[in-house]
KOLGUKE-318443 format. One record per residue: residue number from 0; residue in one letter; chain; y, x, z of N, C-alpha, C in turn. Coordinates in nm, 2 decimals, padded with zeros to 4 digits. Example, Ala and Ser with C-alpha at 12.3 -4.5 7.8 and 13.67 -1.06 7.14 Angstrom:
<pts>
<pt resi="0" resn="A" chain="A" n_north="-00.57" n_east="01.32" n_up="00.78" ca_north="-00.45" ca_east="01.23" ca_up="00.78" c_north="-00.33" c_east="01.32" c_up="00.78"/>
<pt resi="1" resn="S" chain="A" n_north="-00.22" n_east="01.28" n_up="00.71" ca_north="-00.11" ca_east="01.37" ca_up="00.71" c_north="00.00" c_east="01.29" c_up="00.79"/>
</pts>
This chain:
<pts>
<pt resi="0" resn="M" chain="A" n_north="09.75" n_east="10.80" n_up="08.85" ca_north="09.83" ca_east="11.00" ca_up="08.92" c_north="09.93" c_east="11.03" c_up="08.78"/>
<pt resi="1" resn="S" chain="A" n_north="10.00" n_east="11.13" n_up="08.86" ca_north="10.09" ca_east="11.16" ca_up="08.69" c_north="10.16" c_east="11.28" c_up="08.81"/>
<pt resi="2" resn="L" chain="A" n_north="10.18" n_east="11.41" n_up="08.74" ca_north="10.25" ca_east="11.50" ca_up="08.73" c_north="10.41" c_east="11.53" c_up="08.80"/>
<pt resi="3" resn="K" chain="A" n_north="10.46" n_east="11.41" n_up="08.78" ca_north="10.54" ca_east="11.36" ca_up="08.80" c_north="10.66" c_east="11.42" c_up="08.95"/>
<pt resi="4" resn="E" chain="A" n_north="10.57" n_east="11.47" n_up="09.04" ca_north="10.59" ca_east="11.49" ca_up="09.14" c_north="10.69" c_east="11.70" c_up="09.15"/>
<pt resi="5" resn="F" chain="A" n_north="10.61" n_east="11.74" n_up="09.05" ca_north="10.63" ca_east="11.88" ca_up="09.03" c_north="10.70" c_east="11.93" c_up="08.93"/>
<pt resi="6" resn="E" chain="A" n_north="10.76" n_east="11.81" n_up="08.86" ca_north="10.86" ca_east="11.82" ca_up="08.72" c_north="10.97" c_east="11.91" c_up="08.78"/>
<pt resi="7" resn="K" chain="A" n_north="11.05" n_east="11.88" n_up="08.94" ca_north="11.16" ca_east="11.99" ca_up="08.98" c_north="11.12" c_east="12.11" c_up="09.04"/>
<pt resi="8" resn="L" chain="A" n_north="11.00" n_east="12.14" n_up="09.01" ca_north="10.97" ca_east="12.27" ca_up="09.06" c_north="11.01" c_east="12.43" c_up="08.97"/>
<pt resi="9" resn="P" chain="A" n_north="11.06" n_east="12.48" n_up="09.06" ca_north="11.11" ca_east="12.64" ca_up="09.00" c_north="11.03" c_east="12.71" c_up="08.88"/>
<pt resi="10" resn="I" chain="A" n_north="11.06" n_east="12.72" n_up="08.74" ca_north="10.96" ca_east="12.84" ca_up="08.71" c_north="10.93" c_east="12.94" c_up="08.78"/>
<pt resi="11" resn="G" chain="A" n_north="10.80" n_east="12.99" n_up="08.75" ca_north="10.74" ca_east="13.02" ca_up="08.75" c_north="10.63" c_east="13.00" c_up="08.97"/>
<pt resi="12" resn="T" chain="A" n_north="10.65" n_east="12.87" n_up="08.96" ca_north="10.52" ca_east="12.83" ca_up="09.08" c_north="10.43" c_east="12.77" c_up="09.01"/>
<pt resi="13" resn="R" chain="A" n_north="10.34" n_east="12.86" n_up="09.16" ca_north="10.22" ca_east="12.84" ca_up="09.06" c_north="10.15" c_east="12.69" c_up="09.20"/>
<pt resi="14" resn="L" chain="A" n_north="10.02" n_east="12.58" n_up="09.06" ca_north="10.01" ca_east="12.46" ca_up="09.16" c_north="09.86" c_east="12.49" c_up="09.16"/>
<pt resi="15" resn="N" chain="A" n_north="09.79" n_east="12.47" n_up="09.20" ca_north="09.62" ca_east="12.49" ca_up="09.22" c_north="09.57" c_east="12.35" c_up="09.14"/>
<pt resi="16" resn="W" chain="A" n_north="09.49" n_east="12.48" n_up="09.10" ca_north="09.39" ca_east="12.40" ca_up="08.94" c_north="09.33" c_east="12.26" c_up="08.95"/>
<pt resi="17" resn="E" chain="A" n_north="09.27" n_east="12.29" n_up="09.07" ca_north="09.15" ca_east="12.12" ca_up="09.14" c_north="09.25" c_east="12.10" c_up="09.16"/>
<pt resi="18" resn="E" chain="A" n_north="09.37" n_east="12.04" n_up="09.23" ca_north="09.43" ca_east="12.00" ca_up="09.26" c_north="09.47" c_east="11.92" c_up="09.16"/>
<pt resi="19" resn="I" chain="A" n_north="09.55" n_east="11.97" n_up="09.00" ca_north="09.63" ca_east="11.89" ca_up="08.89" c_north="09.48" c_east="11.89" c_up="08.81"/>
<pt resi="20" resn="L" chain="A" n_north="09.37" n_east="11.93" n_up="08.80" ca_north="09.29" ca_east="11.85" ca_up="08.71" c_north="09.23" c_east="11.68" c_up="08.79"/>
<pt resi="21" resn="E" chain="A" n_north="09.25" n_east="11.68" n_up="08.95" ca_north="09.26" ca_east="11.56" ca_up="08.98" c_north="09.30" c_east="11.46" c_up="08.95"/>
<pt resi="22" resn="K" chain="A" n_north="09.45" n_east="11.48" n_up="08.92" ca_north="09.58" ca_east="11.41" ca_up="08.86" c_north="09.54" c_east="11.39" c_up="08.75"/>
<pt resi="23" resn="L" chain="A" n_north="09.53" n_east="11.44" n_up="08.64" ca_north="09.51" ca_east="11.46" ca_up="08.50" c_north="09.46" c_east="11.28" c_up="08.48"/>
<pt resi="24" resn="P" chain="A" n_north="09.50" n_east="11.24" n_up="08.37" ca_north="09.48" ca_east="11.08" ca_up="08.40" c_north="09.43" c_east="11.07" c_up="08.24"/>
<pt resi="25" resn="F" chain="A" n_north="09.25" n_east="11.11" n_up="08.23" ca_north="09.18" ca_east="11.10" ca_up="08.13" c_north="09.15" c_east="10.94" c_up="08.09"/>
<pt resi="26" resn="N" chain="A" n_north="09.20" n_east="10.93" n_up="08.01" ca_north="09.18" ca_east="10.73" ca_up="07.96" c_north="09.04" c_east="10.69" c_up="08.01"/>
<pt resi="27" resn="S" chain="A" n_north="08.99" n_east="10.62" n_up="08.00" ca_north="08.88" ca_east="10.50" ca_up="08.02" c_north="08.76" c_east="10.52" c_up="07.96"/>
<pt resi="28" resn="E" chain="A" n_north="08.78" n_east="10.62" n_up="07.88" ca_north="08.66" ca_east="10.68" ca_up="07.78" c_north="08.62" c_east="10.84" c_up="07.92"/>
<pt resi="29" resn="G" chain="A" n_north="08.72" n_east="10.87" n_up="07.99" ca_north="08.73" ca_east="11.00" ca_up="08.04" c_north="08.78" c_east="11.08" c_up="07.94"/>
<pt resi="30" resn="L" chain="A" n_north="08.85" n_east="11.10" n_up="07.85" ca_north="08.91" ca_east="11.14" ca_up="07.72" c_north="09.07" c_east="11.18" c_up="07.75"/>
<pt resi="31" resn="L" chain="A" n_north="09.16" n_east="11.30" n_up="07.74" ca_north="09.26" ca_east="11.35" ca_up="07.66" c_north="09.29" c_east="11.42" c_up="07.54"/>
<pt resi="32" resn="P" chain="A" n_north="09.36" n_east="11.34" n_up="07.45" ca_north="09.36" ca_east="11.36" ca_up="07.33" c_north="09.43" c_east="11.58" c_up="07.39"/>
<pt resi="33" resn="A" chain="A" n_north="09.35" n_east="11.69" n_up="07.25" ca_north="09.38" ca_east="11.75" ca_up="07.26" c_north="09.45" c_east="11.85" c_up="07.08"/>
<pt resi="34" resn="I" chain="A" n_north="09.57" n_east="11.94" n_up="07.11" ca_north="09.63" ca_east="11.92" ca_up="06.98" c_north="09.60" c_east="12.11" c_up="07.01"/>
<pt resi="35" resn="S" chain="A" n_north="09.53" n_east="12.16" n_up="06.89" ca_north="09.50" ca_east="12.30" ca_up="06.88" c_north="09.60" c_east="12.34" c_up="06.81"/>
<pt resi="36" resn="Q" chain="A" n_north="09.67" n_east="12.49" n_up="06.82" ca_north="09.80" ca_east="12.50" ca_up="06.75" c_north="09.71" c_east="12.69" c_up="06.77"/>
<pt resi="37" resn="Q" chain="A" n_north="09.72" n_east="12.71" n_up="06.67" ca_north="09.67" ca_east="12.85" ca_up="06.64" c_north="09.84" c_east="12.94" c_up="06.72"/>
<pt resi="38" resn="F" chain="A" n_north="09.74" n_east="13.10" n_up="06.75" ca_north="09.85" ca_east="13.10" ca_up="06.86" c_north="09.99" c_east="13.21" c_up="06.83"/>
<pt resi="39" resn="D" chain="A" n_north="09.94" n_east="13.29" n_up="06.72" ca_north="10.06" ca_east="13.40" ca_up="06.69" c_north="10.12" c_east="13.34" c_up="06.56"/>
<pt resi="40" resn="S" chain="A" n_north="10.11" n_east="13.19" n_up="06.49" ca_north="10.18" ca_east="13.15" ca_up="06.37" c_north="10.29" c_east="12.99" c_up="06.41"/>
<pt resi="41" resn="N" chain="A" n_north="10.22" n_east="12.95" n_up="06.54" ca_north="10.22" ca_east="12.83" ca_up="06.58" c_north="10.25" c_east="12.68" c_up="06.50"/>
<pt resi="42" resn="E" chain="A" n_north="10.11" n_east="12.75" n_up="06.35" ca_north="10.07" ca_east="12.62" ca_up="06.31" c_north="09.94" c_east="12.55" c_up="06.35"/>
<pt resi="43" resn="V" chain="A" n_north="09.98" n_east="12.39" n_up="06.38" ca_north="09.92" ca_east="12.30" ca_up="06.42" c_north="09.77" c_east="12.26" c_up="06.37"/>
<pt resi="44" resn="L" chain="A" n_north="09.73" n_east="12.29" n_up="06.38" ca_north="09.60" ca_east="12.25" ca_up="06.34" c_north="09.52" c_east="12.16" c_up="06.33"/>
<pt resi="45" resn="M" chain="A" n_north="09.46" n_east="12.07" n_up="06.51" ca_north="09.41" ca_east="11.96" ca_up="06.44" c_north="09.40" c_east="11.93" c_up="06.59"/>
<pt resi="46" resn="M" chain="A" n_north="09.35" n_east="11.74" n_up="06.59" ca_north="09.39" ca_east="11.70" ca_up="06.73" c_north="09.22" c_east="11.68" c_up="06.80"/>
<pt resi="47" resn="A" chain="A" n_north="09.19" n_east="11.67" n_up="06.86" ca_north="09.07" ca_east="11.58" ca_up="06.83" c_north="09.08" c_east="11.57" c_up="07.05"/>
<pt resi="48" resn="W" chain="A" n_north="08.96" n_east="11.51" n_up="07.14" ca_north="08.93" ca_east="11.50" ca_up="07.27" c_north="08.86" c_east="11.57" c_up="07.36"/>
<pt resi="49" resn="M" chain="A" n_north="08.90" n_east="11.62" n_up="07.45" ca_north="08.82" ca_east="11.64" ca_up="07.56" c_north="08.82" c_east="11.64" c_up="07.71"/>
<pt resi="50" resn="N" chain="A" n_north="08.70" n_east="11.62" n_up="07.69" ca_north="08.64" ca_east="11.53" ca_up="07.90" c_north="08.68" c_east="11.60" c_up="07.98"/>
<pt resi="51" resn="R" chain="A" n_north="08.70" n_east="11.60" n_up="08.12" ca_north="08.69" ca_east="11.68" ca_up="08.22" c_north="08.63" c_east="11.84" c_up="08.20"/>
<pt resi="52" resn="E" chain="A" n_north="08.51" n_east="11.83" n_up="08.16" ca_north="08.34" ca_east="11.90" ca_up="08.12" c_north="08.39" c_east="11.97" c_up="08.04"/>
<pt resi="53" resn="S" chain="A" n_north="08.42" n_east="11.96" n_up="07.90" ca_north="08.43" ca_east="12.00" ca_up="07.83" c_north="08.57" c_east="12.14" c_up="07.82"/>
<pt resi="54" resn="L" chain="A" n_north="08.65" n_east="12.05" n_up="07.90" ca_north="08.82" ca_east="12.13" ca_up="07.89" c_north="08.76" c_east="12.28" c_up="08.10"/>
<pt resi="55" resn="L" chain="A" n_north="08.65" n_east="12.26" n_up="08.13" ca_north="08.63" ca_east="12.38" ca_up="08.20" c_north="08.51" c_east="12.45" c_up="08.11"/>
<pt resi="56" resn="E" chain="A" n_north="08.44" n_east="12.39" n_up="08.03" ca_north="08.36" ca_east="12.49" ca_up="07.98" c_north="08.45" c_east="12.59" c_up="07.88"/>
<pt resi="57" resn="T" chain="A" n_north="08.57" n_east="12.52" n_up="07.81" ca_north="08.60" ca_east="12.57" ca_up="07.78" c_north="08.70" c_east="12.71" c_up="07.85"/>
<pt resi="58" resn="L" chain="A" n_north="08.78" n_east="12.67" n_up="07.92" ca_north="08.83" ca_east="12.74" ca_up="08.00" c_north="08.76" c_east="12.85" c_up="08.02"/>
<pt resi="59" resn="Q" chain="A" n_north="08.61" n_east="12.85" n_up="08.05" ca_north="08.54" ca_east="12.92" ca_up="08.14" c_north="08.51" c_east="13.03" c_up="08.04"/>
<pt resi="60" resn="T" chain="A" n_north="08.45" n_east="12.96" n_up="07.97" ca_north="08.40" ca_east="13.08" ca_up="07.76" c_north="08.51" c_east="13.08" c_up="07.67"/>
<pt resi="61" resn="K" chain="A" n_north="08.61" n_east="13.06" n_up="07.70" ca_north="08.69" ca_east="13.12" ca_up="07.62" c_north="08.69" c_east="13.01" c_up="07.52"/>
<pt resi="62" resn="R" chain="A" n_north="08.60" n_east="12.97" n_up="07.46" ca_north="08.54" ca_east="12.92" ca_up="07.33" c_north="08.58" c_east="12.76" c_up="07.32"/>
<pt resi="63" resn="V" chain="A" n_north="08.67" n_east="12.71" n_up="07.21" ca_north="08.69" ca_east="12.56" ca_up="07.24" c_north="08.60" c_east="12.47" c_up="07.24"/>
<pt resi="64" resn="C" chain="A" n_north="08.56" n_east="12.39" n_up="07.33" ca_north="08.44" ca_east="12.27" ca_up="07.32" c_north="08.50" c_east="12.16" c_up="07.35"/>
<pt resi="65" resn="Y" chain="A" n_north="08.55" n_east="12.09" n_up="07.27" ca_north="08.61" ca_east="11.93" ca_up="07.23" c_north="08.47" c_east="11.81" c_up="07.26"/>
<pt resi="66" resn="W" chain="A" n_north="08.52" n_east="11.69" n_up="07.29" ca_north="08.40" ca_east="11.63" ca_up="07.30" c_north="08.39" c_east="11.53" c_up="07.20"/>
<pt resi="67" resn="S" chain="A" n_north="08.31" n_east="11.54" n_up="07.11" ca_north="08.30" ca_east="11.44" ca_up="06.99" c_north="08.25" c_east="11.30" c_up="07.00"/>
<pt resi="68" resn="R" chain="A" n_north="08.35" n_east="11.15" n_up="06.99" ca_north="08.38" ca_east="11.03" ca_up="07.07" c_north="08.23" c_east="10.98" c_up="06.89"/>
<pt resi="69" resn="S" chain="A" n_north="08.23" n_east="11.01" n_up="06.80" ca_north="08.16" ca_east="10.94" ca_up="06.75" c_north="08.00" c_east="10.96" c_up="06.75"/>
<pt resi="70" resn="R" chain="A" n_north="08.01" n_east="11.14" n_up="06.78" ca_north="07.85" ca_east="11.18" ca_up="06.80" c_north="07.79" c_east="11.17" c_up="06.97"/>
<pt resi="71" resn="K" chain="A" n_north="07.95" n_east="11.13" n_up="07.06" ca_north="07.88" ca_east="11.12" ca_up="07.18" c_north="07.82" c_east="11.24" c_up="07.26"/>
<pt resi="72" resn="K" chain="A" n_north="07.90" n_east="11.33" n_up="07.24" ca_north="07.80" ca_east="11.47" ca_up="07.22" c_north="07.90" c_east="11.61" c_up="07.26"/>
<pt resi="73" resn="F" chain="A" n_north="07.90" n_east="11.68" n_up="07.34" ca_north="08.00" ca_east="11.78" ca_up="07.34" c_north="07.97" c_east="11.86" c_up="07.14"/>
<pt resi="74" resn="W" chain="A" n_north="08.14" n_east="11.89" n_up="07.15" ca_north="08.19" ca_east="11.97" ca_up="07.01" c_north="08.19" c_east="12.14" c_up="07.08"/>
<pt resi="75" resn="R" chain="A" n_north="08.12" n_east="12.23" n_up="06.97" ca_north="08.19" ca_east="12.36" ca_up="07.01" c_north="08.23" c_east="12.38" c_up="06.88"/>
<pt resi="76" resn="K" chain="A" n_north="08.41" n_east="12.37" n_up="06.88" ca_north="08.41" ca_east="12.41" ca_up="06.81" c_north="08.41" c_east="12.51" c_up="06.69"/>
<pt resi="77" resn="G" chain="A" n_north="08.26" n_east="12.50" n_up="06.53" ca_north="08.24" ca_east="12.64" ca_up="06.50" c_north="08.13" c_east="12.58" c_up="06.45"/>
<pt resi="78" resn="E" chain="A" n_north="08.00" n_east="12.49" n_up="06.56" ca_north="07.86" ca_east="12.54" ca_up="06.61" c_north="07.82" c_east="12.57" c_up="06.53"/>
<pt resi="79" resn="E" chain="A" n_north="07.84" n_east="12.43" n_up="06.37" ca_north="07.81" ca_east="12.36" ca_up="06.28" c_north="07.89" c_east="12.43" c_up="06.17"/>
<pt resi="80" resn="S" chain="A" n_north="07.99" n_east="12.48" n_up="06.13" ca_north="08.08" ca_east="12.54" ca_up="06.03" c_north="08.08" c_east="12.69" c_up="06.06"/>
<pt resi="81" resn="G" chain="A" n_north="08.03" n_east="12.76" n_up="06.14" ca_north="08.07" ca_east="12.90" ca_up="06.20" c_north="08.26" c_east="12.89" c_up="06.21"/>
<pt resi="82" resn="Q" chain="A" n_north="08.32" n_east="12.81" n_up="06.19" ca_north="08.46" ca_east="12.85" ca_up="06.20" c_north="08.53" c_east="12.79" c_up="06.36"/>
<pt resi="83" resn="V" chain="A" n_north="08.49" n_east="12.95" n_up="06.46" ca_north="08.55" ca_east="12.89" ca_up="06.55" c_north="08.64" c_east="12.89" c_up="06.60"/>
<pt resi="84" resn="Q" chain="A" n_north="08.73" n_east="12.84" n_up="06.73" ca_north="08.85" ca_east="12.88" ca_up="06.81" c_north="08.84" c_east="12.94" c_up="06.87"/>
<pt resi="85" resn="Y" chain="A" n_north="08.87" n_east="13.02" n_up="06.92" ca_north="08.87" ca_east="13.09" ca_up="07.10" c_north="09.00" c_east="13.11" c_up="07.13"/>
<pt resi="86" resn="L" chain="A" n_north="09.02" n_east="13.05" n_up="07.27" ca_north="09.11" ca_east="13.02" ca_up="07.34" c_north="09.25" c_east="13.13" c_up="07.37"/>
<pt resi="87" resn="K" chain="A" n_north="09.33" n_east="13.09" n_up="07.36" ca_north="09.42" ca_east="13.22" ca_up="07.39" c_north="09.52" c_east="13.15" c_up="07.54"/>
<pt resi="88" resn="S" chain="A" n_north="09.51" n_east="13.04" n_up="07.55" ca_north="09.62" ca_east="12.96" ca_up="07.66" c_north="09.60" c_east="12.77" c_up="07.61"/>
<pt resi="89" resn="V" chain="A" n_north="09.59" n_east="12.70" n_up="07.74" ca_north="09.59" ca_east="12.60" ca_up="07.77" c_north="09.76" c_east="12.55" c_up="07.84"/>
<pt resi="90" resn="F" chain="A" n_north="09.82" n_east="12.44" n_up="07.77" ca_north="09.92" ca_east="12.39" ca_up="07.86" c_north="09.89" c_east="12.25" c_up="07.86"/>
<pt resi="91" resn="L" chain="A" n_north="09.94" n_east="12.20" n_up="07.97" ca_north="09.97" ca_east="12.03" ca_up="07.96" c_north="10.10" c_east="11.97" c_up="07.97"/>
<pt resi="92" resn="D" chain="A" n_north="10.11" n_east="11.89" n_up="07.87" ca_north="10.32" ca_east="11.82" ca_up="07.85" c_north="10.28" c_east="11.77" c_up="07.98"/>
<pt resi="93" resn="C" chain="A" n_north="10.40" n_east="11.68" n_up="07.97" ca_north="10.52" ca_east="11.67" ca_up="08.10" c_north="10.43" c_east="11.56" c_up="08.21"/>
<pt resi="94" resn="D" chain="A" n_north="10.36" n_east="11.48" n_up="08.09" ca_north="10.27" ca_east="11.38" ca_up="08.19" c_north="10.17" c_east="11.36" c_up="08.27"/>
<pt resi="95" resn="G" chain="A" n_north="10.09" n_east="11.53" n_up="08.20" ca_north="09.96" ca_east="11.56" ca_up="08.20" c_north="09.86" c_east="11.51" c_up="08.12"/>
<pt resi="96" resn="D" chain="A" n_north="09.93" n_east="11.42" n_up="08.00" ca_north="09.83" ca_east="11.31" ca_up="07.88" c_north="09.76" c_east="11.36" c_up="07.77"/>
<pt resi="97" resn="T" chain="A" n_north="09.79" n_east="11.47" n_up="07.77" ca_north="09.79" ca_east="11.58" ca_up="07.65" c_north="09.77" c_east="11.73" c_up="07.69"/>
<pt resi="98" resn="L" chain="A" n_north="09.69" n_east="11.75" n_up="07.59" ca_north="09.67" ca_east="11.93" ca_up="07.61" c_north="09.69" c_east="11.98" c_up="07.53"/>
<pt resi="99" resn="L" chain="A" n_north="09.78" n_east="12.09" n_up="07.50" ca_north="09.76" ca_east="12.18" ca_up="07.38" c_north="09.73" c_east="12.27" c_up="07.41"/>
<pt resi="100" resn="L" chain="A" n_north="09.57" n_east="12.31" n_up="07.31" ca_north="09.56" ca_east="12.47" ca_up="07.32" c_north="09.59" c_east="12.56" c_up="07.21"/>
<pt resi="101" resn="K" chain="A" n_north="09.66" n_east="12.73" n_up="07.23" ca_north="09.67" ca_east="12.78" ca_up="07.19" c_north="09.55" c_east="12.86" c_up="07.17"/>
<pt resi="102" resn="V" chain="A" n_north="09.50" n_east="12.87" n_up="07.04" ca_north="09.34" ca_east="12.91" ca_up="06.97" c_north="09.42" c_east="13.04" c_up="06.86"/>
<pt resi="103" resn="D" chain="A" n_north="09.28" n_east="13.16" n_up="06.86" ca_north="09.29" ca_east="13.18" ca_up="06.78" c_north="09.15" c_east="13.12" c_up="06.65"/>
<pt resi="104" resn="Q" chain="A" n_north="09.20" n_east="13.08" n_up="06.57" ca_north="09.10" ca_east="13.01" ca_up="06.43" c_north="09.04" c_east="13.10" c_up="06.37"/>
<pt resi="105" resn="T" chain="A" n_north="08.89" n_east="13.14" n_up="06.33" ca_north="08.87" ca_east="13.14" ca_up="06.26" c_north="08.86" c_east="13.10" c_up="06.09"/>
<pt resi="106" resn="G" chain="A" n_north="08.91" n_east="13.09" n_up="06.02" ca_north="08.89" ca_east="13.03" ca_up="05.88" c_north="08.95" c_east="12.88" c_up="05.88"/>
<pt resi="107" resn="P" chain="A" n_north="08.93" n_east="12.77" n_up="05.84" ca_north="08.96" ca_east="12.60" ca_up="05.84" c_north="08.93" c_east="12.55" c_up="05.93"/>
<pt resi="108" resn="A" chain="A" n_north="09.03" n_east="12.51" n_up="05.99" ca_north="08.99" ca_east="12.41" ca_up="06.13" c_north="08.95" c_east="12.29" c_up="06.07"/>
<pt resi="109" resn="C" chain="A" n_north="08.99" n_east="12.22" n_up="05.90" ca_north="08.95" ca_east="12.08" ca_up="05.90" c_north="08.80" c_east="12.07" c_up="05.87"/>
<pt resi="110" resn="H" chain="A" n_north="08.76" n_east="11.96" n_up="05.87" ca_north="08.64" ca_east="12.00" ca_up="05.85" c_north="08.62" c_east="11.94" c_up="05.65"/>
<pt resi="111" resn="T" chain="A" n_north="08.77" n_east="11.89" n_up="05.65" ca_north="08.79" ca_east="11.90" ca_up="05.41" c_north="08.80" c_east="12.07" c_up="05.41"/>
<pt resi="112" resn="G" chain="A" n_north="08.80" n_east="12.14" n_up="05.49" ca_north="08.75" ca_east="12.33" ca_up="05.38" c_north="08.97" c_east="12.36" c_up="05.39"/>
<pt resi="113" resn="R" chain="A" n_north="08.99" n_east="12.28" n_up="05.50" ca_north="09.14" ca_east="12.30" ca_up="05.45" c_north="09.17" c_east="12.38" c_up="05.62"/>
<pt resi="114" resn="R" chain="A" n_north="09.27" n_east="12.45" n_up="05.62" ca_north="09.33" ca_east="12.54" ca_up="05.78" c_north="09.38" c_east="12.50" c_up="05.86"/>
<pt resi="115" resn="S" chain="A" n_north="09.47" n_east="12.34" n_up="05.85" ca_north="09.46" ca_east="12.22" ca_up="05.92" c_north="09.43" c_east="12.11" c_up="05.88"/>
<pt resi="116" resn="C" chain="A" n_north="09.43" n_east="12.04" n_up="05.98" ca_north="09.44" ca_east="11.86" ca_up="05.94" c_north="09.51" c_east="11.83" c_up="05.89"/>
<pt resi="117" resn="F" chain="A" n_north="09.62" n_east="11.81" n_up="05.91" ca_north="09.80" ca_east="11.73" ca_up="05.89" c_north="09.79" c_east="11.87" c_up="05.78"/>
<pt resi="118" resn="F" chain="A" n_north="09.80" n_east="11.75" n_up="05.62" ca_north="09.81" ca_east="11.83" ca_up="05.53" c_north="09.82" c_east="11.67" c_up="05.44"/>
<pt resi="119" resn="F" chain="A" n_north="09.80" n_east="11.58" n_up="05.52" ca_north="09.91" ca_east="11.49" ca_up="05.40" c_north="10.04" c_east="11.46" c_up="05.50"/>
<pt resi="120" resn="E" chain="A" n_north="10.17" n_east="11.53" n_up="05.42" ca_north="10.29" ca_east="11.51" ca_up="05.47" c_north="10.31" c_east="11.36" c_up="05.40"/>
<pt resi="121" resn="I" chain="A" n_north="10.40" n_east="11.23" n_up="05.51" ca_north="10.47" ca_east="11.14" ca_up="05.46" c_north="10.63" c_east="11.17" c_up="05.37"/>
<pt resi="122" resn="K" chain="A" n_north="10.66" n_east="11.14" n_up="05.31" ca_north="10.79" ca_east="11.16" ca_up="05.23" c_north="10.85" c_east="11.01" c_up="05.30"/>
<pt resi="123" resn="T" chain="A" n_north="10.96" n_east="11.00" n_up="05.22" ca_north="11.01" ca_east="10.85" ca_up="05.18" c_north="10.98" c_east="10.72" c_up="05.18"/>
<pt resi="124" resn="D" chain="A" n_north="10.89" n_east="10.73" n_up="05.03" ca_north="10.82" ca_east="10.65" ca_up="05.00" c_north="10.66" c_east="10.68" c_up="04.89"/>
<pt resi="125" resn="T" chain="A" n_north="10.62" n_east="10.80" n_up="04.97" ca_north="10.48" ca_east="10.88" ca_up="04.91" c_north="10.44" c_east="10.98" c_up="05.03"/>
<pt resi="126" resn="V" chain="A" n_north="10.28" n_east="10.99" n_up="05.04" ca_north="10.26" ca_east="11.06" ca_up="05.12" c_north="10.17" c_east="11.17" c_up="05.00"/>
<pt resi="127" resn="E" chain="A" n_north="10.20" n_east="11.32" n_up="05.03" ca_north="10.18" ca_east="11.40" ca_up="04.91" c_north="10.09" c_east="11.51" c_up="05.02"/>
<pt resi="128" resn="I" chain="A" n_north="09.99" n_east="11.56" n_up="04.92" ca_north="09.89" ca_east="11.70" ca_up="04.99" c_north="09.95" c_east="11.76" c_up="04.91"/>
<pt resi="129" resn="I" chain="A" n_north="09.95" n_east="11.86" n_up="05.10" ca_north="09.99" ca_east="11.96" ca_up="05.07" c_north="09.99" c_east="12.09" c_up="05.07"/>
<pt resi="130" resn="S" chain="A" n_north="09.82" n_east="12.16" n_up="05.06" ca_north="09.77" ca_east="12.19" ca_up="05.10" c_north="09.63" c_east="12.19" c_up="05.01"/>
<pt resi="131" resn="E" chain="A" n_north="09.57" n_east="12.37" n_up="04.99" ca_north="09.42" ca_east="12.35" ca_up="04.94" c_north="09.33" c_east="12.36" c_up="05.01"/>
<pt resi="132" resn="P" chain="A" n_north="09.22" n_east="12.31" n_up="05.02" ca_north="09.12" ca_east="12.35" ca_up="05.08" c_north="09.07" c_east="12.49" c_up="05.08"/>
<pt resi="133" resn="L" chain="A" n_north="09.05" n_east="12.55" n_up="05.18" ca_north="09.02" ca_east="12.74" ca_up="05.15" c_north="08.85" c_east="12.76" c_up="05.12"/>
<pt resi="134" resn="I" chain="A" n_north="08.77" n_east="12.68" n_up="05.18" ca_north="08.65" ca_east="12.62" ca_up="05.09" c_north="08.60" c_east="12.48" c_up="05.07"/>
<pt resi="135" resn="D" chain="A" n_north="08.49" n_east="12.49" n_up="04.98" ca_north="08.43" ca_east="12.35" ca_up="04.94" c_north="08.38" c_east="12.28" c_up="05.06"/>
<pt resi="136" resn="P" chain="A" n_north="08.41" n_east="12.21" n_up="05.11" ca_north="08.33" ca_east="12.14" ca_up="05.24" c_north="08.20" c_east="12.13" c_up="05.28"/>
<pt resi="137" resn="E" chain="A" n_north="08.15" n_east="12.14" n_up="05.15" ca_north="07.98" ca_east="12.12" ca_up="05.12" c_north="07.94" c_east="12.25" c_up="05.19"/>
<pt resi="138" resn="Q" chain="A" n_north="07.99" n_east="12.39" n_up="05.10" ca_north="07.98" ca_east="12.50" ca_up="05.17" c_north="07.98" c_east="12.57" c_up="05.28"/>
<pt resi="139" resn="L" chain="A" n_north="08.09" n_east="12.49" n_up="05.36" ca_north="08.14" ca_east="12.51" ca_up="05.46" c_north="08.03" c_east="12.49" c_up="05.62"/>
<pt resi="140" resn="Y" chain="A" n_north="07.99" n_east="12.40" n_up="05.59" ca_north="07.90" ca_east="12.36" ca_up="05.59" c_north="07.74" c_east="12.40" c_up="05.63"/>
<pt resi="141" resn="L" chain="A" n_north="07.71" n_east="12.46" n_up="05.53" ca_north="07.60" ca_east="12.51" ca_up="05.44" c_north="07.59" c_east="12.64" c_up="05.51"/>
<pt resi="142" resn="S" chain="A" n_north="07.66" n_east="12.71" n_up="05.48" ca_north="07.72" ca_east="12.88" ca_up="05.60" c_north="07.67" c_east="12.85" c_up="05.72"/>
<pt resi="143" resn="S" chain="A" n_north="07.68" n_east="12.80" n_up="05.80" ca_north="07.58" ca_east="12.80" ca_up="05.92" c_north="07.47" c_east="12.77" c_up="05.92"/>
<pt resi="144" resn="S" chain="A" n_north="07.40" n_east="12.72" n_up="05.82" ca_north="07.25" ca_east="12.68" ca_up="05.81" c_north="07.18" c_east="12.73" c_up="05.77"/>
<pt resi="145" resn="N" chain="A" n_north="07.22" n_east="12.87" n_up="05.75" ca_north="07.14" ca_east="12.92" ca_up="05.65" c_north="07.08" c_east="13.04" c_up="05.78"/>
</pts>
């Protein structure tokens, strides 16, 4: 299934969410990639995965919830670090196979303590680290356990 049938509809057309949700091409693990972007600066923060339930929870609570593939459980951003993502809006790409979450990120988004997970810039023949951690990662995860 795809969203191809909707591509030529005019701007402002409103589609039924349940119908669109049923058409989303979740992968064999039931997941879609989700890119988070700071809503006011457009800075790309991170990429994670969402399943149907985490997407619906995020829409309902306005607090971003991902699916952790390694832990096999819901990952409510900030539940361990205190660095929460508050949802502002959600977009689908043209194929419906990638989500873009515009968020208000509190503090660093990356487990390394950096604002963004995208801090390795590939040059012609080198890779450059382009940002410093905002907080020591060991401190990042201690702060919420106190």
